[in-house]
Each structure stands twice: as C-alpha cells, then as structure tokens.
ROSE-4610 file (N, C-alpha, C; in Angstrom, 1 decimal, always signed):
// ROSE-4610
residu = [M/M/M/E/E/E/L/L/L/S/S/S/G/G/G/L/L/L/E/E/E/G/G/G/E/E/E/L/L/L/E/E/E/R/R/R/T/T/T/T/T/T/A/A/A/G/G/G/R/R/R/S/S/S/Q/Q/Q/M/M/M/Y/Y/Y/A/A/A/L/L/L/L/L/L/G/G/G/A/A/A/A/A/A/F/F/F/G/G/G/F/F/F/P/P/P/D/D/D/S/S/S/D/D/D/F/F/F/H/H/H/D/D/D/A/A/A/I/I/I/R/R/R/E/E/E/G/G/G/L/L/L/I/I/I/V/V/V/R/R/R/S/S/S/I/I/I/G/G/G/E/E/E/L/L/L/C/C/C/S/S/S/V/V/V/L/L/L/P/P/P/H/H/H/Q/Q/Q/L/L/L/A/A/A/S/S/S/V/V/V/V/V/V/T/T/T/A/A/A/D/D/D/L/L/L/A/A/A/A/A/A/A/A/A/T/T/T/D/D/D/V/V/V/Y/Y/Y/V/V/V/E/E/E/F/F/F/E/E/E/S/S/S/E/E/E/Y/Y/Y/I/I/I/R/R/R/L/L/L/F/F/F/D/D/D/V/V/V/G/G/G/A/A/A/A/A/A/G/G/G/P/P/P/P/P/P/C/C/C/P/P/P/L/L/L/Y/Y/Y/G/G/G/G/G/G/V/V/V/Y/Y/Y/I/I/I/G/G/G/D/D/D/R/R/R/M/M/M/K/K/K/T/T/T/M/M/M/E/E/E/E/E/E/A/A/A/T/T/T/R/R/R/F/F/F/Y/Y/Y/N/N/N/F/F/F/F/F/F/E/E/E/L/L/L/H/H/H/L/L/L/S/S/S/P/P/P/E/E/E/V/V/V/R/R/R/E/E/E/L/L/L/P/P/P/D/D/D/H/H/H/I/I/I/T/T/T/T/T/T/Q/Q/Q/L/L/L/E/E/E/F/F/F/L/L/L/H/H/H/Y/Y/Y/L/L/L/T/T/T/F/F/F/R/R/R/E/E/E/A/A/A/E/E/E/V/V/V/G/G/G/Q/Q/Q/H/H/H/G/G/G/G/G/G/D/D/D/V/V/V/S/S/S/S/S/S/L/L/L/L/L/L/R/R/R/A/A/A/E/E/E/R/R/R/D/D/D/F/F/F/L/L/L/E/E/E/R/R/R/H/H/H/L/L/L/C/C/C/R/R/R/W/W/W/V/V/V/P/P/P/R/R/R/M/M/M/R/R/R/E/E/E/R/R/R/L/L/L/V/V/V/K/K/K/Q/Q/Q/N/N/N/P/P/P/A/A/A/P/P/P/F/F/F/F/F/F/V/V/V/A/A/A/L/L/L/V/V/V/D/D/D/F/F/F/A/A/A/I/I/I/A/A/A/F/F/F/F/F/F/E/E/E/A/A/A/D/D/D/R/R/R/A/A/A/Y/Y/Y/A/A/A/A/A/A/A/A/A/A/A/A/V/V/V/G/G/G/G/G/G]
num = [1/1/1/2/2/2/3/3/3/4/4/4/5/5/5/6/6/6/7/7/7/8/8/8/9/9/9/10/10/10/11/11/11/12/12/12/13/13/13/14/14/14/15/15/15/16/16/16/17/17/17/18/18/18/19/19/19/20/20/20/21/21/21/22/22/22/23/23/23/24/24/24/25/25/25/26/26/26/27/27/27/28/28/28/29/29/29/30/30/30/31/31/31/32/32/32/33/33/33/34/34/34/35/35/35/36/36/36/37/37/37/38/38/38/39/39/39/40/40/40/41/41/41/42/42/42/43/43/43/44/44/44/45/45/45/46/46/46/47/47/47/48/48/48/49/49/49/50/50/50/51/51/51/52/52/52/53/53/53/54/54/54/55/55/55/56/56/56/57/57/57/58/58/58/59/59/59/60/60/60/61/61/61/62/62/62/63/63/63/64/64/64/65/65/65/66/66/66/67/67/67/68/68/68/69/69/69/70/70/70/71/71/71/72/72/72/73/73/73/74/74/74/75/75/75/76/76/76/77/77/77/78/78/78/79/79/79/80/80/80/81/81/81/82/82/82/83/83/83/84/84/84/85/85/85/86/86/86/87/87/87/88/88/88/89/89/89/90/90/90/91/91/91/92/92/92/93/93/93/94/94/94/95/95/95/96/96/96/97/97/97/98/98/98/99/99/99/100/100/100/101/101/101/102/102/102/103/103/103/104/104/104/105/105/105/106/106/106/107/107/107/108/108/108/109/109/109/110/110/110/111/111/111/112/112/112/113/113/113/114/114/114/115/115/115/116/116/116/117/117/117/118/118/118/119/119/119/120/120/120/121/121/121/122/122/122/123/123/123/124/124/124/125/125/125/126/126/126/127/127/127/128/128/128/129/129/129/130/130/130/131/131/131/132/132/132/133/133/133/134/134/134/135/135/135/136/136/136/137/137/137/138/138/138/139/139/139/140/140/140/141/141/141/142/142/142/143/143/143/144/144/144/145/145/145/146/146/146/147/147/147/148/148/148/149/149/149/150/150/150/151/151/151/152/152/152/153/153/153/154/154/154/155/155/155/156/156/156/157/157/157/158/158/158/159/159/159/160/160/160/161/161/161/162/162/162/163/163/163/164/164/164/165/165/165/166/166/166/167/167/167/168/168/168/169/169/169/170/170/170/171/171/171/172/172/172/173/173/173/174/174/174/175/175/175/176/176/176/177/177/177/178/178/178/179/179/179/180/180/180/181/181/181/182/182/182/183/183/183/184/184/184/185/185/185/186/186/186/187/187/187/188/188/188/189/189/189/190/190/190/191/191/191/192/192/192/193/193/193/194/194/194/195/195/195/196/196/196/197/197/197/198/198/198/199/199/199/200/200/200/201/201/201/202/202/202/203/203/203/204/204/204/205/205/205/206/206/206/207/207/207/208/208/208/209/209/209/210/210/210/211/211/211/212/212/212/213/213/213/214/214/214/215/215/215/216/216/216/217/217/217]
x = [+217.5/+217.0/+217.1/+217.8/+217.9/+216.8/+216.1/+215.1/+215.6/+216.8/+217.4/+217.7/+217.8/+218.1/+217.0/+215.8/+214.6/+214.0/+213.4/+212.7/+211.2/+210.6/+209.1/+208.6/+207.5/+206.9/+206.4/+205.8/+205.3/+206.4/+207.6/+208.7/+209.3/+209.4/+209.9/+208.9/+207.6/+206.6/+206.8/+206.9/+206.9/+208.2/+209.3/+210.6/+210.5/+209.8/+209.6/+208.8/+207.8/+206.9/+207.8/+208.7/+209.5/+210.5/+211.1/+212.0/+211.3/+210.1/+209.4/+209.1/+208.8/+208.6/+209.9/+211.1/+212.3/+212.7/+212.4/+212.7/+211.8/+210.5/+209.7/+210.1/+210.6/+211.1/+212.2/+213.1/+214.3/+213.8/+212.8/+212.3/+211.6/+211.0/+210.3/+211.2/+212.4/+213.3/+213.9/+214.7/+215.3/+216.3/+216.2/+217.0/+218.5/+219.4/+220.8/+221.1/+222.3/+222.7/+222.7/+223.1/+223.1/+221.7/+220.7/+219.3/+218.9/+219.2/+218.9/+219.5/+220.7/+221.4/+220.6/+220.2/+219.6/+218.2/+217.5/+216.3/+216.6/+217.5/+217.8/+218.4/+219.1/+219.6/+218.6/+217.5/+216.4/+216.5/+217.4/+217.6/+216.4/+215.8/+214.6/+213.4/+213.1/+211.9/+212.2/+213.4/+213.8/+213.6/+214.1/+214.0/+212.5/+211.7/+210.3/+209.7/+210.0/+209.4/+209.9/+211.1/+211.6/+210.9/+210.7/+210.0/+208.5/+207.9/+206.5/+206.3/+207.4/+207.3/+207.2/+207.6/+207.4/+206.3/+205.5/+204.3/+203.1/+202.1/+200.8/+199.9/+200.4/+199.6/+199.6/+198.6/+198.5/+198.8/+200.1/+200.6/+201.3/+201.2/+201.9/+201.5/+200.2/+199.7/+200.2/+200.7/+201.2/+202.8/+203.4/+204.9/+205.2/+205.3/+205.3/+206.7/+206.9/+208.2/+208.5/+207.5/+207.8/+208.6/+208.6/+209.5/+210.9/+211.2/+212.6/+212.8/+211.8/+211.9/+212.5/+213.6/+214.2/+214.9/+215.0/+215.8/+217.2/+217.9/+219.3/+220.2/+219.8/+220.6/+220.1/+220.9/+220.5/+219.9/+220.5/+220.0/+218.6/+218.2/+216.8/+215.9/+216.3/+215.5/+215.3/+216.4/+216.4/+215.5/+215.6/+214.7/+213.2/+212.9/+211.5/+211.0/+211.8/+211.4/+211.2/+212.1/+212.0/+210.7/+210.4/+209.3/+208.0/+207.9/+206.7/+206.5/+207.5/+207.4/+208.1/+209.0/+209.8/+209.7/+209.4/+209.3/+208.1/+207.9/+206.8/+206.5/+205.9/+205.7/+204.8/+203.8/+202.9/+203.1/+204.4/+204.6/+204.6/+205.1/+205.1/+203.7/+203.4/+202.1/+201.6/+202.6/+202.3/+203.1/+202.9/+203.7/+203.6/+204.7/+204.7/+204.4/+203.6/+203.2/+201.7/+201.3/+200.0/+199.0/+199.5/+198.6/+198.0/+198.7/+198.2/+196.9/+196.7/+195.6/+194.4/+194.6/+193.5/+193.1/+193.1/+192.5/+193.6/+193.3/+194.1/+195.5/+196.5/+197.9/+198.5/+198.3/+198.9/+198.3/+197.0/+196.4/+196.9/+197.1/+197.7/+199.1/+199.9/+201.2/+201.2/+200.3/+200.2/+199.8/+198.8/+198.4/+199.5/+200.2/+201.3/+202.4/+202.7/+203.7/+203.2/+201.9/+201.5/+201.7/+201.6/+201.9/+203.4/+204.2/+205.7/+206.1/+205.5/+205.9/+205.4/+204.3/+203.7/+204.8/+205.5/+206.6/+207.9/+207.9/+209.1/+210.1/+209.5/+210.3/+210.1/+211.2/+211.2/+212.0/+211.5/+212.2/+213.5/+214.6/+215.8/+215.8/+216.4/+216.4/+217.2/+218.0/+218.8/+218.0/+216.9/+216.1/+215.3/+215.4/+214.7/+213.2/+212.8/+211.4/+210.5/+209.3/+208.3/+207.5/+206.7/+206.0/+205.1/+204.6/+203.6/+204.2/+205.6/+206.2/+206.2/+206.1/+205.9/+207.1/+208.3/+209.5/+209.5/+209.1/+209.0/+207.9/+206.8/+205.7/+206.2/+206.9/+207.4/+208.4/+209.3/+210.3/+209.6/+208.5/+207.8/+207.2/+206.6/+206.1/+207.2/+208.3/+209.4/+209.8/+209.9/+210.2/+209.2/+207.9/+206.8/+206.9/+207.1/+207.1/+208.4/+209.5/+210.8/+210.6/+210.0/+209.8/+208.8/+207.8/+206.9/+207.6/+208.6/+209.3/+210.2/+210.8/+211.7/+211.0/+209.9/+209.1/+208.5/+208.0/+207.4/+208.5/+209.7/+210.8/+211.1/+210.7/+211.0/+209.6/+208.6/+207.3/+206.5/+206.8/+206.0/+204.7/+203.9/+202.6/+202.8/+202.4/+202.7/+201.3/+200.3/+199.0/+199.0/+199.6/+199.6/+200.4/+201.4/+202.1/+201.3/+200.6/+199.7/+198.6/+198.0/+196.9/+197.5/+198.7/+199.3/+199.5/+200.0/+200.2/+198.9/+197.9/+196.5/+196.0/+196.1/+195.5/+196.3/+197.6/+198.4/+198.2/+198.1/+197.8/+196.5/+195.5/+194.1/+194.1/+194.7/+194.6/+195.5/+196.5/+197.5/+197.7/+198.6/+199.0/+197.9/+197.0/+195.9/+194.9/+194.9/+194.0/+194.6/+195.9/+196.3/+197.1/+197.8/+198.5/+197.7/+196.5/+195.6/+195.2/+195.0/+194.7/+195.9/+197.1/+198.3/+198.4/+198.0/+198.1/+197.2/+196.0/+195.1/+195.8/+196.6/+197.3/+198.4/+199.1/+200.3/+200.0/+198.9/+198.6/+198.2/+197.9/+197.6/+198.9/+200.0/+201.3/+202.1/+201.6/+202.3/+203.7/+203.6/+204.9/+205.6/+206.9/+207.7/+207.0/+207.0/+206.3/+206.8/+208.0/+208.5/+207.7/+207.4/+206.8/+205.4/+204.6/+203.3/+203.3/+204.2/+204.3/+204.7/+205.6/+205.9/+204.7/+204.0/+202.8/+201.8/+201.5/+200.5/+200.9/+202.2/+202.6/+202.4/+202.8/+202.7/+201.3/+200.4/+198.9/+198.4/+198.8/+198.3/+198.9/+200.2/+200.9/+200.3/+200.1/+199.5/+198.2/+197.3/+196.0/+196.0/+196.9/+197.0/+197.6/+198.5/+199.1/+198.2/+197.4/+196.4/+195.4/+194.9/+194.0/+194.7/+195.9/+196.7/+196.7/+197.1/+197.2/+195.8/+194.8/+193.4/+193.0/+193.2/+192.8/+193.6/+194.8/+195.6/+195.1/+194.5/+194.0/+192.4/+191.8/+190.4/+189.6/+190.1/+189.3/+189.9]
y = [+100.5/+100.8/+102.3/+102.8/+104.2/+104.7/+105.8/+106.3/+106.7/+107.3/+107.8/+106.6/+105.4/+104.3/+103.6/+104.2/+103.6/+104.4/+103.7/+104.4/+104.4/+105.5/+105.6/+106.0/+106.7/+107.3/+106.2/+105.1/+104.1/+103.4/+103.1/+102.5/+103.3/+104.6/+105.6/+105.7/+105.7/+105.7/+104.5/+103.3/+102.1/+102.0/+102.4/+102.5/+103.5/+104.6/+105.6/+105.0/+104.3/+103.6/+102.6/+101.8/+100.9/+101.6/+102.7/+103.4/+104.0/+104.4/+105.0/+103.9/+102.7/+101.7/+101.4/+101.4/+101.2/+102.3/+103.6/+104.7/+104.6/+104.3/+104.2/+103.0/+102.0/+100.8/+101.3/+102.1/+102.6/+103.5/+104.4/+105.4/+104.8/+103.6/+103.0/+102.0/+101.8/+101.0/+101.7/+100.9/+101.6/+102.6/+103.9/+104.9/+104.9/+105.1/+105.3/+106.7/+107.1/+108.5/+109.1/+108.3/+108.8/+109.2/+108.3/+108.6/+109.9/+110.0/+111.3/+112.5/+112.4/+113.5/+113.8/+112.8/+113.0/+113.7/+113.4/+114.1/+115.6/+115.9/+117.2/+118.1/+117.4/+118.2/+118.3/+117.8/+117.9/+116.9/+115.9/+114.9/+114.0/+113.6/+112.7/+113.4/+114.6/+115.2/+115.6/+115.9/+116.2/+114.9/+113.8/+112.5/+112.1/+112.3/+112.0/+112.9/+114.2/+115.1/+114.8/+114.4/+114.1/+112.8/+111.8/+110.6/+110.9/+111.8/+112.1/+112.8/+113.5/+114.2/+113.2/+112.0/+111.0/+110.1/+110.3/+109.4/+110.1/+109.2/+109.8/+110.1/+110.1/+110.3/+111.8/+112.3/+113.6/+113.7/+113.9/+113.8/+115.0/+116.1/+117.3/+117.8/+117.7/+118.2/+117.5/+116.2/+115.5/+115.4/+116.1/+116.2/+117.5/+117.4/+118.7/+118.9/+120.1/+120.5/+119.6/+119.0/+118.2/+116.9/+116.6/+115.4/+115.8/+117.0/+117.5/+117.8/+117.5/+117.9/+116.8/+117.1/+116.1/+116.8/+116.2/+116.8/+117.0/+118.0/+118.2/+117.1/+116.4/+115.3/+113.9/+113.1/+111.8/+110.9/+110.9/+110.0/+110.4/+111.6/+112.0/+111.5/+111.6/+111.0/+109.5/+108.9/+107.4/+107.0/+107.8/+107.5/+107.6/+108.6/+108.8/+107.7/+107.2/+106.0/+104.8/+104.6/+103.5/+103.6/+104.8/+105.0/+104.7/+105.2/+105.0/+103.6/+103.0/+101.8/+100.6/+100.7/+99.6/+99.0/+99.7/+99.1/+99.6/+99.1/+99.4/+98.3/+98.6/+97.6/+96.5/+96.9/+95.8/+95.9/+96.2/+96.4/+97.9/+98.3/+99.8/+100.3/+101.6/+102.1/+102.0/+102.0/+102.0/+101.0/+99.7/+98.7/+98.7/+98.4/+98.4/+97.0/+96.3/+94.9/+95.0/+94.7/+94.8/+93.9/+92.7/+91.8/+92.2/+93.2/+93.8/+94.6/+95.1/+96.0/+95.4/+94.2/+93.7/+92.3/+92.0/+90.8/+89.7/+88.5/+87.4/+87.6/+87.8/+88.1/+87.0/+85.8/+84.6/+84.5/+84.7/+84.6/+85.6/+86.8/+87.9/+87.6/+87.0/+86.7/+85.5/+84.6/+83.5/+84.0/+84.9/+85.4/+86.2/+87.0/+87.7/+86.8/+85.7/+84.7/+84.0/+83.8/+83.1/+84.0/+85.3/+86.3/+86.1/+86.1/+86.1/+84.8/+83.7/+82.4/+82.2/+82.8/+82.7/+83.2/+84.2/+84.8/+84.2/+83.1/+82.3/+83.2/+84.0/+84.8/+84.1/+84.1/+83.5/+84.4/+84.6/+85.4/+84.6/+85.4/+84.8/+84.5/+83.4/+83.2/+84.2/+85.0/+86.0/+87.3/+87.4/+88.7/+88.7/+89.8/+89.8/+90.1/+90.8/+91.2/+90.1/+90.1/+89.1/+89.5/+88.6/+88.8/+90.0/+90.3/+91.5/+92.8/+92.8/+94.1/+95.0/+96.3/+97.2/+97.2/+97.0/+97.0/+95.8/+94.6/+93.4/+93.6/+94.2/+94.4/+95.4/+96.4/+97.4/+96.9/+96.0/+95.3/+94.4/+93.8/+93.0/+93.8/+95.0/+95.8/+96.5/+96.7/+97.2/+96.1/+94.9/+93.8/+93.7/+93.7/+93.5/+94.6/+95.9/+97.0/+97.0/+96.6/+96.4/+95.4/+94.2/+93.2/+93.7/+94.5/+95.1/+96.0/+96.8/+97.7/+96.8/+95.8/+94.9/+94.2/+93.6/+92.8/+93.8/+94.9/+95.9/+96.4/+96.5/+97.0/+96.1/+94.8/+93.8/+93.4/+94.2/+94.0/+92.9/+92.4/+91.3/+91.8/+90.8/+91.0/+91.3/+92.4/+92.8/+92.7/+92.2/+92.2/+91.5/+90.3/+89.5/+90.3/+91.0/+91.8/+92.9/+93.6/+94.7/+94.2/+93.0/+92.5/+92.1/+91.6/+91.3/+92.5/+93.6/+94.9/+95.4/+95.4/+95.9/+95.1/+93.8/+92.9/+93.0/+93.1/+93.2/+94.5/+95.5/+96.9/+96.9/+96.3/+96.3/+95.5/+94.3/+93.4/+93.8/+94.5/+94.8/+96.3/+96.9/+98.3/+99.3/+99.2/+100.2/+99.9/+98.7/+98.4/+98.9/+98.5/+98.7/+100.0/+100.5/+101.7/+102.9/+103.1/+104.2/+104.0/+102.7/+102.4/+102.6/+102.3/+102.7/+104.2/+104.9/+106.4/+106.9/+106.3/+106.7/+106.6/+105.6/+105.4/+106.4/+106.6/+107.5/+108.9/+109.5/+110.9/+111.1/+110.0/+110.2/+110.2/+110.0/+109.9/+111.1/+112.2/+113.5/+113.2/+112.6/+112.2/+113.4/+113.1/+114.1/+114.3/+115.5/+115.9/+115.0/+114.6/+113.8/+112.5/+111.8/+110.5/+110.6/+111.7/+111.9/+112.2/+113.0/+113.4/+112.2/+111.3/+110.1/+109.2/+109.0/+108.1/+108.7/+110.0/+110.6/+110.4/+110.6/+110.5/+109.0/+108.1/+106.7/+106.3/+106.7/+106.3/+106.9/+108.1/+108.7/+108.0/+107.6/+106.9/+105.5/+104.8/+103.4/+103.5/+104.4/+104.4/+104.8/+105.8/+106.2/+105.1/+104.4/+103.3/+102.1/+101.9/+100.8/+101.1/+102.4/+102.9/+102.8/+103.1/+103.1/+101.6/+100.7/+99.3/+98.7/+99.1/+98.6/+99.1/+100.4/+101.0/+100.3/+100.0/+99.4/+98.0/+97.3/+95.9/+95.9/+97.1/+97.2/+97.0/+97.4/+97.3/+96.5]
z = [+143.7/+142.4/+142.2/+141.1/+140.9/+139.9/+140.4/+139.5/+138.2/+138.1/+136.9/+135.9/+136.4/+135.5/+134.9/+135.1/+134.5/+133.4/+132.5/+131.4/+131.6/+131.3/+131.4/+132.7/+132.7/+133.9/+134.9/+134.3/+135.2/+136.0/+135.3/+135.9/+137.0/+136.8/+137.8/+139.0/+138.7/+139.7/+140.6/+140.0/+140.8/+141.6/+141.0/+141.8/+142.9/+142.7/+143.8/+144.9/+144.6/+145.6/+146.4/+145.7/+146.4/+147.3/+146.9/+147.7/+148.9/+148.7/+149.9/+151.0/+150.5/+151.5/+152.3/+151.5/+152.2/+153.1/+152.8/+153.6/+154.9/+154.8/+155.9/+156.8/+156.2/+157.0/+157.9/+157.3/+158.1/+159.1/+158.8/+159.8/+161.0/+160.8/+161.9/+162.7/+162.2/+162.9/+164.1/+164.9/+166.1/+165.6/+166.0/+165.4/+166.0/+165.0/+165.4/+165.3/+165.7/+165.7/+164.3/+163.3/+161.9/+161.5/+161.8/+161.4/+162.1/+163.4/+164.1/+163.5/+163.1/+162.4/+161.0/+160.3/+159.1/+159.2/+160.3/+160.6/+160.8/+161.8/+162.1/+161.0/+160.1/+158.9/+157.8/+157.9/+156.9/+155.8/+155.9/+154.9/+154.7/+155.8/+155.8/+155.1/+155.6/+154.9/+153.5/+153.1/+151.8/+150.9/+151.4/+150.7/+150.5/+151.5/+151.3/+150.3/+150.3/+149.4/+148.0/+147.8/+146.4/+145.9/+146.8/+146.3/+146.0/+146.8/+146.6/+145.2/+144.7/+143.5/+142.3/+142.4/+141.3/+141.5/+142.6/+142.9/+142.4/+142.1/+141.7/+142.9/+144.0/+145.3/+145.6/+146.2/+146.7/+148.2/+148.5/+149.8/+150.4/+149.6/+150.0/+151.4/+151.7/+153.0/+154.2/+154.0/+155.2/+155.2/+154.3/+154.3/+155.1/+156.4/+157.2/+157.8/+158.3/+158.9/+160.1/+160.7/+161.9/+161.5/+160.2/+159.8/+159.9/+160.2/+160.4/+161.9/+162.7/+164.2/+165.0/+165.6/+166.5/+167.6/+168.7/+169.8/+169.4/+170.1/+169.8/+170.1/+171.2/+171.7/+171.3/+170.7/+170.2/+171.3/+172.4/+173.5/+173.9/+173.9/+174.2/+173.1/+171.8/+170.7/+170.9/+171.1/+171.3/+172.4/+173.5/+174.7/+174.4/+173.6/+173.2/+172.4/+171.5/+170.6/+171.6/+172.5/+173.4/+174.3/+174.8/+175.6/+174.9/+173.6/+172.9/+172.3/+171.8/+170.9/+171.4/+172.4/+172.7/+174.1/+175.1/+176.5/+177.2/+178.4/+179.3/+180.2/+181.4/+182.4/+181.8/+181.0/+180.4/+178.8/+178.4/+177.0/+176.7/+175.6/+175.2/+175.0/+175.2/+174.9/+173.5/+172.5/+171.1/+170.4/+170.7/+170.0/+168.5/+167.8/+166.3/+165.7/+166.4/+166.0/+165.7/+164.4/+163.9/+164.7/+165.1/+165.7/+167.0/+167.6/+168.9/+168.7/+167.5/+167.2/+166.4/+165.8/+164.9/+165.3/+166.6/+167.0/+167.4/+167.0/+167.3/+166.7/+167.6/+167.1/+166.4/+166.9/+166.2/+164.8/+164.7/+163.3/+162.4/+162.9/+162.1/+161.6/+162.5/+162.1/+161.1/+161.3/+160.4/+159.0/+158.9/+157.7/+156.9/+157.7/+157.1/+156.6/+157.3/+156.9/+155.7/+155.5/+154.2/+153.0/+153.2/+152.1/+151.8/+152.8/+152.6/+151.9/+152.4/+151.8/+150.4/+150.1/+148.7/+147.7/+148.1/+147.3/+147.6/+148.3/+148.7/+149.5/+150.4/+151.3/+152.7/+153.5/+154.8/+155.7/+157.0/+157.9/+158.4/+158.4/+158.8/+160.3/+160.8/+162.2/+163.0/+162.3/+162.9/+163.1/+162.4/+162.4/+163.7/+164.4/+165.7/+165.6/+164.5/+164.4/+163.9/+164.3/+164.0/+162.8/+162.2/+160.9/+161.0/+162.1/+162.2/+162.6/+162.7/+163.0/+161.8/+162.0/+160.9/+159.9/+160.5/+159.6/+158.7/+159.3/+158.4/+157.3/+157.6/+156.7/+155.6/+156.0/+155.0/+154.1/+154.7/+153.8/+152.8/+153.2/+152.2/+151.1/+151.4/+150.4/+149.5/+150.1/+149.3/+148.3/+148.8/+147.8/+146.7/+147.1/+146.0/+145.0/+145.4/+144.5/+143.7/+144.3/+143.6/+142.5/+142.8/+141.8/+140.7/+141.1/+140.1/+139.1/+139.6/+138.7/+137.8/+138.4/+137.6/+136.6/+136.9/+135.9/+134.9/+135.3/+134.3/+133.4/+133.8/+133.0/+131.8/+132.0/+131.0/+130.3/+130.5/+129.8/+130.4/+131.6/+132.2/+132.8/+133.2/+133.8/+135.3/+135.8/+137.2/+138.0/+137.4/+138.1/+139.4/+139.4/+140.6/+141.8/+141.4/+142.4/+142.9/+142.0/+142.4/+143.3/+143.0/+143.8/+145.2/+145.3/+146.6/+147.4/+146.7/+147.4/+148.0/+147.1/+147.6/+148.8/+148.6/+149.7/+151.0/+150.9/+152.1/+152.8/+152.1/+152.7/+153.4/+152.7/+153.2/+154.5/+154.5/+155.6/+156.8/+156.5/+157.6/+157.8/+157.1/+157.5/+157.5/+156.5/+156.5/+157.6/+158.2/+159.3/+160.6/+160.9/+162.2/+162.6/+161.6/+161.9/+162.3/+161.7/+162.3/+163.7/+164.1/+165.5/+166.4/+165.9/+166.7/+166.9/+165.9/+166.0/+167.2/+167.3/+168.4/+169.7/+169.9/+171.2/+171.3/+170.1/+170.1/+170.6/+170.0/+170.3/+171.8/+172.5/+173.9/+174.8/+174.2/+174.9/+175.0/+174.5/+174.4/+173.6/+172.4/+171.8/+171.2/+170.9/+170.1/+168.8/+168.2/+167.0/+165.8/+165.7/+164.6/+164.5/+165.6/+165.5/+165.1/+165.5/+165.0/+163.5/+163.1/+161.6/+160.8/+161.3/+160.6/+160.4/+161.5/+161.5/+160.6/+160.7/+159.8/+158.3/+158.0/+156.6/+156.2/+157.0/+156.7/+156.4/+157.3/+157.1/+155.7/+155.4/+154.2/+153.0/+153.1/+152.0/+151.8/+152.9/+152.8/+152.1/+152.5/+151.9/+150.4/+150.1/+148.7/+147.9/+148.4/+147.6/+147.5/+148.5/+148.4/+147.3/+147.2/+146.2/+144.8/+144.7/+143.5/+143.0/+143.8/+143.4/+143.0/+143.8/+143.5/+142.1/+141.9/+140.6/+139.4/+139.7/+138.6/+138.2/+139.1/+138.8/+138.7/+138.7/+138.5/+139.7/+140.9/+142.1/+143.2]
C-alpha cells in the first residue's frame, strides 16, 4: 500500500502503521545479505524514520543510530542472529516465540490461532514458523492494519479491526517482547538487535494505546 495513494491523514496514518508492521516482520526474520546491506547503508533506519513521520506516536527517542549498526561481514551478522535467536544446546537464549515467555506455550499458540481463524486466516503448511513466532504475529498485525486502511478508505466501520489490534497487542507482543529483551541484554548482543527490540517494544505499546483510544479504551 502506497502512502501517496491515500487521501486523508487518517488513511495515511493507518497505512504507515501497516507498513511498519511489515518492516518489523522483515527485520525479525532470518537475515539475508540484502537485509544486512540495507542496515549498513542506513536504509532500514531511514525507512523507520520516514514511517514514524506519518504516525501519531512519539518514537523519535528510540530511532537510534544503532539501527544502522551492523558488522562489515554478513556472515558475522548472520551468526549473531543465529546465536541469539535460532540455536542453542537447550534452545536459543532469546527465542522469538511468545509462548516461551508467557506461560503455557500450547495455550498461547491456540489463542493466537483463534485470532487468525476469526479473520479467516490460516497458516500455510509450507510456512516454517509457528503461531506464536514474532514474524507470524507481525504479519497478522500488518494484515489487520492493511484491512483497516482499506475499509476506512471506503468509509466502512473499522472498530472491530481496531479492537482486534488492541487485544492482540495486549495479549501477545506487548506482554512477551519486553521479557525477551531482559534475556537479550544479558547476552552481550550486537547493538542493532537491542536497538531493534527497543524500537519494537516502544512501537507496540504506542500502537496499542492508539488502537485503544480509537475505540474508547
């Protein structure tokens, strides 16, 4: 969805929120060399800053230079992602699965799946990630906000979408990502990953508050 193709501040705001969820989904996924190059060239931090400029959230303080910090060598950056999030003798130190942090993992996955199914969304058998993985959850919020912009553009009622966004953030990302950060900072991580998680936490909370205010609490 192109911001320039929308009329009205509210539509541009909603499209910006949707694009931010898509960008964060890509950022938390397994990094390829193109993404590594985009970090080093400042494209990621620039894109985040541009999207923040159309959002009603106050996020300037968490858009830091560390979002452009990456090792010169892609393999080193990839290895750091793997070390933190992907492998380990008893699993990675900072898994990107919400159910690890908020109790009964099966229950967490079931609850997330009910959200997806309510909107007639189903995980593809070819998709490797599970319902509680951060990229799956970000893709869902990208979808909800995309639909919100689309429905709003045609004058429709977006309140059910906003309530779903609020509830999903409250029950999932706003609960477990801060707990993941507590583990992350103990691992002497590369600065980019701390900056990414810090920005994500601030964005999730700001967007939860935005959606809550839009539906009256």
